[in-house]
N, C-alpha and C positions, 0 to 999 in steps of 0.2 A: 479303567481304574476309577473308583468312586471318590478318591481323595484328590486334593489339589496337587499339582505337580511341582510347584515352586516352593522353595524354602523362604522364610522371612528375609534372610540375607539376600537371596536372589531378587525378591520383590523390591527390596530397598535399592539394590544396584540398578534395577530397571527404572525406578523412579528417578534416581540421579541422572541416568543416561537420558531419559526423556526431558528432564529439566534443562539439560545442557543443549538440547536440540533447538531451542528457541521457539518451538511451536506452542500454541495454547493447549493445555491439557484440561479436559473437562472431567471433573470429579462430582458426579451427582450424589446427593445424600442418600444414605441407606439407614433407615431407623431400625431395621431388622435384618438378620442374615439372609433370609430369602430374597429380600430386595437387592442385596449385593449380587445375587445370581442374575437377576434381571439386568442390572447395570453392566455386568460382564457380557451377557448375551448380546446386549445392544452395541457392544464394541466401544464403550467409553474407555478412558485412559486410567481411571482409578475410582476409588470409592471414598466418599467423605462421611465421617461420623460426627454428627452435630450434638453438642451438649444441650442445645435448645430442643432438638427433636427428641433426644432421650428423656429430658425432663418432662416434656409434654406426654410422651409415651407412658411415663410413670405418674401422670396427672399432677405434675408439679410445675410451677412457673420457673422460667429461666433466670434464677437469681442466685445461682451457686449452691443449691440445696443438694444436688447429686454428689456422691462421694467418689473418690478415686477408685475404689473397688468396683462400684457400679459401672463407672465409665470403662475401666479396663476389661471388666468381664464382658460387656457388650462389644468392645473392640476386639477381644479375642474371638468371640463367637462369629463376628463378621469377617475378620481376617482369615479365619480357618477355612471358609467356604469358597474363596475366590483366589485366583492367581494374580489379580490386580493388586497394586499397592493401595493400602488403606491409610488415609490421613485423618487424624482425629483432633477434635477440639480438646483442649486441656484446661479450659477456663483460665484461672489465674495461677495455675500450678499447684493448687490446693494448699497454699500457705506461703511461707517465705522461701528464701533461696534454697535451703536444704530440702524443703518439701518439693520444690521444683525439680531438684536433682533426683529425688526418689521417683517422682512422676515419670521422668524420662526412662529410668530403669524398668519401671513397671510396664510402660508402654512398649519398650523393646521386647520384654519377656512375653508380652501378649501377641507379638508378631506384627505389630504396626510398622508402617514405613516412615511415619513422621507425625508431628503434632504441632499445634500452635498455642502459644502463651500470650495472654493479653495484659495490658497495663492498667486495668481497673482495680479498684479496691473492692473488697467484699463488704456487704452483699453486692455482687455485680448485677448488671442489667443486660438485657439484650442490646446488642450494639446499635440497633436502630430505634431505641427509645431515648428520651431526653433525661437530663439530670444525672448523667453518669459521673462518678467520682474517680479520679485517677491517682495512682501512686506517683511519686516523683520519678524522674528519669533515673536517678542513681539506684533506687530500689529495683526498678525493672532491669537495669543493666546487671545487677547482682544476680537476679533470677536467671537471666540468659546465660551469663558466665557459668553459673552452677549447672544449668541444663546442658550446655555444650561440653563441659568437662565430665559430666556423668555418663554420657553415651559411650558404649563400648564398640558400636558399629558406626564408623565414620559416615556411612551412607544414610543413617537415620537423619531425617530432615527436620531441623528446628525452625519453625516459623514464628516471627514476632509480629503480633497484632497490636496496632495502636488505635485507640478510641479518642485520640486527642483532638481531632479536627473540630468536633462539635464544641469543645470547651476552650481550646487554646488557639484554634485557627490552623490553616493549612501549613503555613511556614513553620510554626512551632511543632506540628506533628511530624514534618519532614526532619527537623533537627533532632527530635527524639529518636527517630528511626535510624539516623546516621550513627547515633550512639549504640543502638541495638545491633547494627551490623558489625560495628567495631568489637562488640562484646561476644560475637560468635553466631548471630542469627544468619541462617542460610537464605531465608526468604522473608520479605516484608509483606504484611497484610494490612493495608490501610482500610479501616472499617468506616462504613457509612459515607462513602463518597457521594456527592450530590450530582456530579456531572462528568462528562468526558474530560473537561478541562481539569478537574480534580485528579482524575486518573493520570492524565498526561503529565501533570506537575510532578507526581511521584516517579513516573518513568524517566523524566528528565533528570531527577535528582539522584537516581540509583542505577547501578549496573547489575545488582543482584536480581534474581527472579522476584516477580511480584505476583500477588494473589488477589483476585477480585471476588467479592461475595455478591452473588446474584440472588439474594433472598427476596421472595415475593412480599408485597405489602410493606416494604421498607423505604428508606430514604434514597436508595440507589436506583437509577433507571436500569431496566432489564435489557442490558446491551446484548447484542448478538455475538456469536463466536467470532465472526469476521471483524466486528468493531473492536473487540478486545485484542485480537491479533494485531490489528492495525495500530492499536495503542501500545503494543509491545508487552502485553501481559502474558504470564506463563501458566497460571493456574486459574480456573474458574470453578467455584463451588456453588452448589445449589442445595443448601443445607437442609431445608425442611420440606422440600418438594414432595418427596415420597409420602411423608406423613400427611401433608395437606391433601394430596390426591386420595389417599386411602380414607381419611376421615370424612371428606365430602361425600364419597360414594357410600360409606357406611351410614352416615346420617340420612342421605336420601333414600337408601334402601330400607332402612328400618322405619322411616316415616311411612313408606308405602306399605310395609308389612303390618304396621300398627293400624293404618287406615283400612287396608283391604282384608286383613285377617288371614292372609295367606302369603307364602313366599313364591307362589307360582308366577306372579307378575314381575318378579325381579331376577329370575333365573338368567334371562338374556343379558343382564348387566354383570354377571359373575364370571370369574375365571372358571373354566371347566375342570372337572376332575382330571381329564386327560392332560390338559395343559399344566396343571399343578404337578402332576407326576413327572412331566418333562423337566420342569424347573428343578424338582427334587432329585432328578436322575434316578428315579425309582427302579427302572429296569436294570441299571448298572449295579445297584445293591443286590438285586436278585441273582444276577450273573456272578457277582463276587462271592456271594454266599454259596452258590452251587459249586463253584470251583474249589472252595475249601471243604465243603461237606462231602464231595465225591472224591476227595483226595485219597489215593491208595499208596501204601508203602511198596 
């Protein structure tokens, strides 16, 4: 069959079950649906959809310029091609508490398994940049309460991200997150941790699942799967990895094309037509078409 086998509800239930296992789940970023196919082929646990990667794909900086419609459209496109649960960035919820509630409904309808909301003010910044401005704890609690009450599927996972460590310190960030858990957050996402000690402090403070962001070129050391497992973390995301790999290869290849005046010298760096068709399940489409076309009453 050319389509995915699992419904969104089944994928959400899978995600909840995996979260309860205590194992570290790896969710590589997919900035496009075809990348999600590679993530699934490689045997990862889920797919992550980054607002920063989507912004960059649209040639925009990660400062909250993308819209809810743009994000949910890409989320729907990615979720529909994989049986893995898809976890999405939701920035600040695209407004206040009522907007956050609508965001959850839209993401549920898009087939996503969960999303995270962050405690920054707009215009937001990438979590690994300086000079972020935060909303107060009360405002963020209202958003999380609204988000939790808006979901129709209890298995839809709501992640609360805090950017407070840089501005307010580790202790204050932990205190914020205790309020977020009380408000209904299922998972805590401490952003821009500087060390294993920072990660460990959050694990000591919480029993709920924790998410680690392993973005490249940021403030966080690129810890291994084993290191994160030993620290007791439950989800690791690699948000912009697919985009960075693709863009570096595109840049290098087009530099060669411009210099040499031919693409003959970069063919060995390309995915072959055969491999592309494998990822697209091209033959399955043909078989499905023939089974319908040749149908007789």
